[in-house]
C-alpha positions as CSV (number, residue, x, y, z in Angstrom):
1,M,16.2,-13.8,3.9
2,R,16.0,-16.7,1.5
3,A,12.7,-17.9,3.0
4,Y,11.1,-14.5,2.6
5,L,12.4,-14.2,-1.0
6,F,11.0,-17.6,-1.8
7,L,7.6,-16.7,-0.5
8,M,7.7,-13.4,-2.4
9,L,8.4,-15.3,-5.6
10,L,5.8,-17.9,-4.8
11,A,3.1,-15.2,-4.2
12,A,4.2,-13.4,-7.4
13,G,4.1,-16.6,-9.5
14,T,0.7,-17.7,-8.1
15,T,-0.8,-14.3,-8.7
16,Y,0.6,-14.1,-12.2
17,L,-0.8,-17.5,-13.2
18,A,-4.2,-16.9,-11.5
19,T,-4.8,-13.4,-13.1
20,P,-6.0,-14.7,-16.5
21,L,-8.5,-16.9,-14.6
22,A,-9.7,-13.9,-12.6
23,R,-10.1,-12.0,-15.9
24,R,-12.3,-14.7,-17.4
25,F,-14.4,-14.8,-14.3
26,A,-14.8,-11.0,-14.3
27,E,-15.9,-11.1,-18.0
28,R,-18.5,-13.8,-17.3
29,S,-19.9,-12.1,-14.2
30,R,-19.8,-8.8,-16.1
31,A,-17.6,-7.2,-13.4
32,M,-16.3,-4.6,-15.9
33,T,-15.2,-1.0,-15.3
34,P,-17.1,1.2,-17.8
35,V,-15.5,4.2,-19.4
36,R,-16.5,7.3,-17.5
37,D,-15.6,11.0,-17.8
38,R,-13.0,10.9,-15.0
39,D,-11.4,7.6,-16.2
40,V,-8.2,7.4,-18.4
41,H,-8.9,3.9,-19.9
42,S,-10.6,3.9,-23.3
43,V,-12.4,0.5,-23.3
44,P,-14.4,-1.4,-20.6
45,T,-11.9,-3.5,-18.5
46,P,-12.4,-6.5,-16.2
47,R,-11.8,-5.6,-12.5
48,L,-11.5,-8.7,-10.3
49,G,-7.7,-8.9,-10.2
50,G,-7.9,-9.0,-6.4
51,L,-9.1,-12.6,-6.6
52,A,-5.8,-13.6,-8.2
53,M,-3.9,-11.6,-5.6
54,L,-5.8,-13.3,-2.8
55,A,-4.9,-16.6,-4.2
56,G,-1.2,-15.6,-4.1
57,V,-1.5,-14.5,-0.5
58,A,-3.3,-17.8,0.5
59,V,-0.8,-20.1,-1.2
60,A,2.2,-18.2,0.3
61,F,0.8,-18.3,3.8
62,V,-0.1,-22.0,3.7
63,V,3.4,-22.9,2.4
64,A,4.9,-20.6,5.0
65,S,3.1,-22.5,7.8
66,R,5.0,-25.6,6.7
67,M,8.4,-24.1,6.6
68,P,10.7,-24.8,9.6
69,F,11.9,-21.2,9.7
70,L,8.4,-19.8,10.0
71,R,6.4,-22.6,11.5
72,D,6.6,-21.3,15.0
73,L,4.8,-18.1,13.9
74,F,1.7,-20.1,13.0
75,T,1.8,-22.4,16.1
76,S,2.6,-19.8,18.8
77,D,-0.4,-17.6,18.1
78,N,-3.2,-17.0,15.5
79,G,-1.7,-13.8,14.1
80,P,-0.8,-15.1,10.6
81,W,-4.1,-16.9,10.2
82,A,-5.9,-13.7,11.4
83,V,-4.1,-11.7,8.7
84,L,-5.1,-14.3,6.1
85,G,-8.7,-14.3,7.3
86,A,-9.0,-10.5,7.4
87,A,-7.5,-10.4,3.9
88,A,-10.1,-12.9,2.6
89,I,-12.9,-10.8,4.2
90,V,-11.9,-7.5,2.6
91,S,-11.1,-9.1,-0.8
92,L,-14.4,-11.0,-1.0
93,L,-16.1,-7.8,0.1
94,G,-14.4,-6.1,-2.8
95,V,-15.6,-8.9,-5.2
96,A,-19.2,-8.2,-4.1
97,D,-18.7,-4.5,-4.7
98,D,-17.0,-5.1,-8.1
99,V,-19.8,-7.4,-9.3
100,W,-23.0,-6.0,-7.7
101,G,-22.0,-2.6,-6.2
102,L,-22.2,-2.0,-2.5
103,D,-23.0,1.2,-0.6
104,A,-20.3,3.0,1.3
105,L,-21.7,2.0,4.7
106,T,-21.7,-1.7,3.9
107,K,-18.1,-1.6,2.7
108,L,-17.1,0.3,5.9
109,A,-18.8,-2.3,8.1
110,G,-16.9,-5.1,6.3
111,Q,-13.6,-3.2,6.7
112,V,-14.3,-2.7,10.5
113,L,-15.1,-6.4,10.8
114,A,-11.8,-7.4,9.2
115,A,-9.9,-4.9,11.4
116,G,-11.7,-6.3,14.4
117,L,-10.6,-9.8,13.6
118,L,-7.0,-8.7,13.5
119,A,-7.2,-7.0,16.8
120,W,-9.2,-9.8,18.4
121,Q,-6.4,-12.3,17.4
122,G,-3.6,-10.0,18.8
123,V,-2.5,-8.2,15.6
124,Q,-3.0,-4.7,17.0
125,L,-1.2,-1.6,18.0
126,V,0.2,-2.0,21.6
127,S,2.1,1.3,22.3
128,L,3.2,4.7,21.0
129,P,6.6,5.9,22.1
130,V,6.2,9.4,23.6
131,G,9.1,10.6,25.7
132,G,10.1,7.1,26.6
133,V,6.8,6.0,28.1
134,T,3.8,4.0,26.8
135,V,0.6,6.0,26.3
136,G,-2.9,5.0,25.8
137,S,-5.3,2.3,27.2
138,S,-6.2,-1.1,25.7
139,T,-9.5,0.3,24.4
140,F,-7.6,3.3,22.8
141,F,-5.3,1.0,20.9
142,L,-8.1,-1.2,19.8
143,V,-9.9,1.7,18.3
144,L,-6.6,3.0,16.8
145,T,-5.9,-0.4,15.2
146,V,-9.3,-0.4,13.5
147,L,-8.9,3.1,12.4
148,A,-5.4,2.5,11.0
149,V,-6.7,-0.5,9.0
150,V,-9.7,1.3,7.6
151,V,-7.7,4.4,6.6
152,A,-5.0,2.3,4.9
153,V,-7.6,0.2,3.0
154,N,-9.4,3.3,1.7
155,A,-6.2,5.2,1.0
156,V,-4.9,2.6,-1.5
157,N,-8.4,2.4,-3.1
158,F,-8.2,6.2,-3.7
159,V,-4.9,6.0,-5.5
160,D,-6.0,3.2,-7.8
161,G,-6.6,5.4,-10.8
162,L,-3.9,4.7,-13.4
163,D,-2.8,1.4,-14.9
164,G,-0.2,-0.2,-12.6
165,L,-0.3,2.7,-10.1
166,A,-1.7,1.1,-6.9
167,A,0.2,-2.2,-7.4
168,G,3.5,-0.4,-8.2
169,V,3.3,2.2,-5.4
170,T,2.3,-0.5,-2.8
171,G,5.0,-2.8,-4.1
172,I,7.7,-0.2,-3.8
173,G,6.6,1.0,-0.4
174,G,6.3,-2.5,0.7
175,A,9.8,-3.3,-0.4
176,A,11.1,-0.4,1.7
177,F,9.1,-1.6,4.7
178,F,10.4,-5.1,4.3
179,V,14.0,-3.9,4.5
180,Y,13.1,-2.1,7.7
181,T,11.3,-5.0,9.4
182,Y,13.9,-7.5,8.4
183,L,16.9,-5.5,9.6
184,L,15.1,-4.4,12.8
185,T,14.2,-8.0,13.7
186,R,17.7,-9.4,12.8
187,D,19.3,-6.8,15.1
188,A,16.8,-7.4,17.9
189,S,16.9,-11.2,17.7
190,P,19.9,-12.6,15.8
191,D,19.0,-16.2,16.8
192,D,15.5,-16.1,15.3
193,Y,14.4,-13.2,13.1
194,S,11.2,-14.8,11.8
195,N,8.3,-12.3,12.3
196,L,4.8,-11.7,11.1
197,A,5.6,-8.2,9.7
198,S,8.3,-9.3,7.3
199,L,6.2,-12.4,6.2
200,T,3.2,-10.2,5.5
201,V,5.0,-7.5,3.6
202,A,7.1,-10.0,1.6
203,V,3.9,-11.7,0.4
204,L,2.4,-8.2,-0.3
205,V,5.3,-7.3,-2.5
206,G,5.1,-10.6,-4.3
207,V,1.4,-10.3,-5.2
208,C,2.0,-6.8,-6.5
209,L,4.9,-8.0,-8.7
210,G,2.8,-10.9,-10.0
211,F,-0.1,-8.6,-10.9
212,L,1.8,-5.8,-12.5
213,P,2.5,-7.5,-15.9
214,H,-1.3,-7.8,-16.4
215,N,-2.1,-4.3,-15.0
216,A,0.7,-2.2,-16.7
217,H,-0.5,0.3,-19.3
218,P,-2.5,-0.6,-21.3
219,A,-4.1,-2.7,-18.5
220,R,-5.8,-6.0,-19.4
221,I,-7.4,-6.2,-16.0
222,F,-7.9,-3.9,-13.0
223,M,-7.4,-5.1,-9.4
224,G,-10.7,-3.5,-8.4
225,D,-11.8,-3.0,-4.8
226,S,-11.1,-6.7,-4.3
227,G,-7.4,-5.9,-4.8
228,S,-7.0,-2.4,-3.5
229,M,-8.6,-3.2,-0.2
230,L,-6.6,-6.4,0.1
231,I,-3.2,-4.7,-0.3
232,G,-4.2,-1.9,1.9
233,L,-5.0,-4.3,4.7
234,L,-1.8,-6.3,4.2
235,L,0.3,-3.2,4.5
236,A,-1.6,-2.0,7.6
237,S,-1.2,-5.5,9.1
238,S,2.5,-5.5,8.7
239,A,2.9,-2.0,10.1
240,I,0.7,-2.9,13.1
241,A,2.7,-6.1,13.7
242,V,6.1,-4.4,13.7
243,T,5.1,-2.0,16.5
244,G,5.6,-4.8,19.0
245,Q,9.3,-5.0,18.1
246,V,10.3,-1.7,19.8
247,D,9.9,-1.3,23.5
248,P,9.1,2.4,24.1
249,A,10.0,2.0,27.8
250,V,13.7,1.7,27.1
251,V,13.9,4.3,24.4
252,S,16.2,7.2,25.1
253,R,15.8,10.7,23.5
254,A,18.8,9.9,21.2
255,D,16.9,6.9,19.9
256,L,13.6,8.7,19.4
257,V,13.7,8.6,15.6
258,P,14.2,4.8,15.3
259,A,11.5,4.3,18.0
260,F,9.0,6.4,16.1
261,L,9.7,4.7,12.8
262,P,7.3,1.8,13.3
263,V,4.6,4.5,13.5
264,L,6.0,7.0,10.9
265,L,7.3,4.6,8.3
266,P,3.8,3.2,7.3
267,V,2.7,6.8,6.9
268,A,5.7,7.4,4.6
269,V,5.0,4.3,2.6
270,L,1.4,5.4,2.2
271,M,2.3,9.0,1.7
272,L,0.9,9.2,-1.8
273,P,-2.5,7.5,-1.2
274,L,-2.9,9.2,2.2
275,T,-2.2,12.6,0.7
276,D,-4.7,11.9,-2.1
277,L,-7.3,10.7,0.4
278,L,-6.9,13.7,2.6
279,L,-7.0,16.2,-0.3
280,A,-10.1,14.5,-1.8
281,V,-12.0,14.5,1.5
282,V,-11.3,18.1,2.3
283,R,-12.0,19.2,-1.3
284,R,-15.3,17.4,-1.5
285,M,-16.5,18.5,2.0
286,L,-15.7,22.1,1.2
287,A,-17.8,21.8,-1.9
288,G,-20.7,20.4,0.1
289,Q,-20.3,16.9,-1.4
290,S,-19.9,13.4,0.1
291,P,-16.3,12.4,0.8
292,F,-17.0,9.3,-1.2
293,S,-18.2,11.1,-4.3
294,A,-16.0,10.7,-7.4
295,D,-14.2,13.5,-9.3
296,R,-11.3,14.0,-11.6
297,L,-9.0,15.9,-9.3
298,H,-6.8,13.2,-7.9
299,L,-3.0,13.5,-7.9
300,H,-2.7,11.3,-10.9
301,H,-5.2,13.4,-12.8
302,R,-3.3,16.5,-12.0
303,L,-0.1,15.0,-13.3
304,L,-1.8,14.2,-16.6
305,D,-3.1,17.8,-16.7
306,L,0.5,19.0,-16.2
307,G,1.4,17.4,-19.5
308,H,2.7,14.0,-18.4
309,T,1.9,10.9,-20.4
310,H,0.1,8.0,-18.7
311,R,3.3,6.0,-18.3
312,R,5.4,9.0,-17.2
313,A,2.8,10.0,-14.6
314,V,2.9,6.5,-13.1
315,W,6.7,6.4,-13.0
316,I,6.8,9.8,-11.3
317,L,4.5,8.6,-8.6
318,Y,6.6,5.5,-8.3
319,L,9.6,7.7,-7.8
320,W,7.9,9.8,-5.1
321,T,7.0,6.6,-3.3
322,A,10.6,5.2,-3.5
323,V,12.2,8.5,-2.4
324,V,9.9,9.0,0.6
325,A,9.8,5.4,1.7
326,F,13.4,4.4,1.4
327,G,14.5,7.8,2.7
328,A,12.5,7.2,5.8
329,V,14.0,3.7,6.2
330,S,17.5,5.2,5.9
331,L,16.9,7.3,9.0
332,A,17.0,4.1,11.1
333,F,20.3,2.7,9.7
334,V,22.2,5.7,8.3
335,P,23.6,8.7,10.3
336,L,21.3,11.7,10.0
337,A,24.2,13.8,8.8
338,V,24.4,11.6,5.7
339,A,20.7,10.5,5.3
340,L,19.1,14.0,5.4
341,P,21.2,15.7,2.7
342,V,20.8,12.8,0.3
343,W,17.1,12.5,1.0
344,G,16.6,16.2,0.5
345,S,18.5,16.2,-2.8
346,A,16.4,13.3,-4.0
347,L,13.2,15.1,-3.1
348,A,14.3,18.2,-5.0
349,V,15.1,16.2,-8.1
350,T,11.8,14.4,-8.0
351,A,10.0,17.7,-7.6
352,L,11.7,19.1,-10.7
353,L,10.8,16.0,-12.7
354,T,7.2,16.4,-11.5
355,T,6.7,20.1,-12.5
356,G,8.9,20.1,-15.6
357,P,6.2,19.4,-18.2
358,G,3.9,22.0,-16.7
359,R,6.6,24.7,-17.0
360,L,7.4,23.6,-20.5
361,S,3.7,23.8,-21.5
362,A,3.4,27.3,-19.9
363,A,6.5,28.5,-21.7
364,R,5.1,27.3,-25.0
365,R,1.7,29.0,-24.4
366,S,3.4,32.3,-23.5
367,G,5.7,32.1,-26.6
368,A,8.8,32.2,-24.4
369,L,10.0,29.0,-25.9
370,H,9.9,28.3,-29.6
371,V,9.8,24.7,-30.8
372,P,10.3,24.4,-34.5
373,R,7.7,22.3,-36.4
374,R,8.8,19.4,-38.5
């Protein structure tokens, strides 16, 4: 645990110190986010924060390769270096998009290239537990791996619409996923619980923590595509790596929930961005628009329309992520009779906090609630 926490802090510190340098580079290269009708920021803002986050990832992985606890991960296979290489590909692709602007097809090709590198070096889905048997061919899982990475990368990009939102949501979800991967590996292999999934997600949480002080409202820099695609890929990589830690051939029906968690938990962690992505694609296609066209109907925009302030909208989305992600993790380690009622109560409270301002505004408009003026 201490090794992972050290790497998390190292990634956070490196990202924090590198972000001002990334901001200056963005200003000189004119990689600035203008103020558009759908945006909530009021002044043009630099958007190359992903470069600082990539620096945090690179430093943490290089140091990890020299640590006795994790050294075997880097010498036994190329998985960790493949993750770092794929992270560099999507982040530099994002830099090109932030500076010059790339079309959607070019970005998709780069994302597929990064996902293909992961799969080629062994970081790929290997099984799905269905009734205690392994389903799917090698080609099927190769395609599924690429699809999972591309979806995660774009889902995080969709949710990056408020100051501190993408970094905070990913950091919270990543923390829940780290707890799961660490406890799972410790139980499965008490003598050596070093693993790629825990390493990757610990570094992911670190870079999010290091970037947040610069990105919290009012943001002095945005992560841009260089950052959102990076953290999406890291989260997908850790989820893909952990699937190899559960053998579906020995899973009984009683253990079906823990067996499915490597597949379901990343979905829970990415619940917010995936929901936003799905709703946006359906909404735009029904309107006869491209799925990649922009609008002001994302979940965070709807919270603002409900009457939430910028900061409160972000904190409510943080809360949703924490409740869903840590609730899903609890299913693996807490009896269902305890976990489900607590999880349900937390979801109900979060829903009330989400809709409260909207009901208050409606009551004021209808005259049902009188608020005296000062």
